[in-house]
C-alpha positions as CSV (number, residue, x, y, z in Angstrom):
1,X,-8.7,176.9,196.1
2,X,-10.7,179.8,197.6
3,X,-9.1,182.6,199.5
4,X,-11.0,185.3,201.4
5,X,-9.9,188.9,201.1
6,X,-11.2,192.4,202.0
7,X,-10.5,195.7,200.4
8,X,-11.7,199.3,200.4
9,X,-12.7,201.8,197.7
10,X,-11.4,204.9,199.4
11,X,-12.9,208.2,198.0
12,X,-11.6,211.6,199.1
13,X,-14.8,213.5,199.9
14,X,-13.1,216.8,199.0
15,X,-12.1,216.1,195.4
16,X,-14.0,212.8,194.8
17,X,-10.8,211.0,193.8
18,X,-10.2,207.3,194.5
19,X,-7.2,205.8,196.2
20,X,-5.5,203.1,194.1
21,X,-2.3,201.1,194.2
22,X,-0.5,199.6,191.3
23,X,-0.5,195.8,191.8
24,X,2.9,194.2,191.1
25,X,1.5,190.9,189.7
26,X,-1.3,192.3,187.5
27,X,0.4,195.6,186.6
28,X,-2.9,197.3,187.0
29,X,-4.2,199.9,189.4
30,X,-6.5,198.4,192.0
31,X,-8.2,199.2,195.4
32,X,-6.0,198.5,198.4
33,X,-6.8,195.2,200.1
34,X,-5.6,191.7,200.9
35,X,-6.1,188.4,202.6
36,X,-8.1,188.1,205.8
37,X,-5.8,186.9,208.5
38,X,-6.8,184.3,211.1
39,X,-9.0,185.7,213.8
40,X,-9.6,189.0,211.9
41,X,-12.9,190.4,210.8
42,X,-13.2,191.5,207.1
43,X,-13.6,195.2,208.1
44,X,-10.4,195.0,210.2
45,X,-8.6,193.5,207.2
46,X,-9.7,196.4,205.0
47,X,-8.5,199.0,207.5
48,X,-5.2,197.2,208.0
49,X,-4.5,196.6,204.3
50,X,-5.2,200.2,203.3
51,X,-2.8,201.5,206.0
52,X,-0.1,198.9,205.2
53,X,-0.3,199.6,201.4
54,X,-0.7,203.4,201.5
55,X,0.0,204.7,205.0
56,X,-3.5,206.2,205.0
57,X,-5.9,205.7,207.9
58,X,-9.5,205.3,206.8
59,X,-13.1,205.1,208.0
60,X,-15.4,202.6,206.4
61,X,-18.8,203.8,205.3
62,X,-21.9,201.9,206.0
63,X,-24.2,200.7,208.7
64,X,-24.0,198.0,211.3
65,X,-27.1,195.9,210.9
66,X,-29.2,194.9,212.6
67,X,-27.3,195.6,215.9
68,X,-24.8,198.4,216.5
69,X,-22.1,195.9,217.5
70,X,-22.5,193.8,214.3
71,X,-20.0,194.2,211.5
72,X,-20.4,197.0,208.9
73,X,-22.4,195.8,206.0
74,X,-20.0,195.6,203.0
75,X,-20.8,197.3,199.7
76,X,-20.4,193.9,197.9
77,X,-18.6,190.6,197.6
78,X,-16.6,190.0,194.4
79,X,-15.4,186.7,193.1
80,X,-12.1,187.1,191.3
81,X,-10.3,184.3,189.5
82,X,-6.6,184.4,188.7
83,X,-4.7,182.5,185.9
84,X,-3.8,179.7,188.3
85,X,-7.5,179.0,188.9
86,X,-7.5,180.3,192.5
87,X,-10.7,182.1,193.5
88,X,-10.4,185.2,195.7
89,X,-13.6,186.2,197.5
90,X,-13.2,189.9,198.1
91,X,-15.4,191.7,200.6
92,X,-15.4,195.3,199.5
93,X,-16.2,198.4,201.5
94,X,-16.6,202.1,200.6
95,X,-14.4,204.3,202.7
96,X,-13.0,207.8,203.2
97,X,-9.6,209.0,204.6
98,X,-9.8,210.1,208.2
99,X,-7.8,213.2,207.3
100,X,-8.8,214.0,203.7
101,X,-6.7,217.2,203.5
102,X,-3.4,215.5,204.4
103,X,-3.5,212.0,202.8
104,X,-0.6,211.6,200.4
105,X,-0.1,207.9,199.9
106,X,3.1,206.1,200.4
107,X,4.3,203.2,198.2
108,X,4.7,199.9,200.0
109,X,6.7,196.9,199.0
110,X,3.5,195.3,197.8
111,X,2.9,197.7,194.9
112,X,4.8,199.8,192.4
113,X,2.7,202.9,192.8
114,X,0.0,204.6,194.8
115,X,-2.2,207.6,194.0
116,X,-5.5,209.4,193.9
117,X,-7.4,209.4,190.6
118,X,-10.6,211.1,189.4
119,X,-13.2,209.1,187.5
120,X,-12.0,210.6,184.2
121,X,-8.4,209.8,185.0
122,X,-9.3,206.1,185.2
123,X,-9.7,206.2,181.4
124,X,-5.9,206.9,181.1
125,X,-4.5,204.2,183.4
126,X,-4.7,200.4,183.4
127,X,-7.6,199.4,185.7
128,X,-10.1,196.6,185.7
129,X,-13.6,197.7,184.5
130,X,-15.2,196.9,187.9
131,X,-13.0,199.7,189.5
132,X,-14.8,202.3,187.3
133,X,-18.2,200.7,187.9
134,X,-17.8,200.6,191.6
135,X,-16.4,204.1,191.8
136,X,-19.4,205.5,189.8
137,X,-21.7,203.6,192.2
138,X,-20.1,205.0,195.3
139,X,-20.0,208.6,194.0
140,X,-23.7,208.3,193.1
141,X,-25.0,206.6,196.3
142,X,-22.6,207.8,199.0
143,X,-21.7,211.3,197.7
144,X,-24.8,212.2,195.6
145,X,-22.7,212.9,192.5
146,X,-24.5,212.5,189.2
147,X,-22.9,210.8,186.2
């Protein structure tokens, strides 16, 4: 079974930290996101899920191509498989908090934690390797930060 999801890699432009939530099922820190609801665009899902999971409002980064009223081009599309054999197609977006100074995350019932982490701090918490790779990419290409 295939399920379609959307998520956001939210980077605070001030301190270059990433917003992550601790997933109950995986017991790992992941980017906020979830299933695309009926009659919802992927970018709407990403905005909604980040707010539901952390209480933080965000702005997606990227361009609308080729027309201004088209959807924002995502950073990528991941194919994730769980132990039950389900495939989650996750449309991922880079994003920033609308208010980067006052953006303390709240913990929702969907997770056991929420917080901001530097690239170095990712080495000390349980994350999937693609979180680090994607964060490095966003820092390099959206924030001009060298390795």
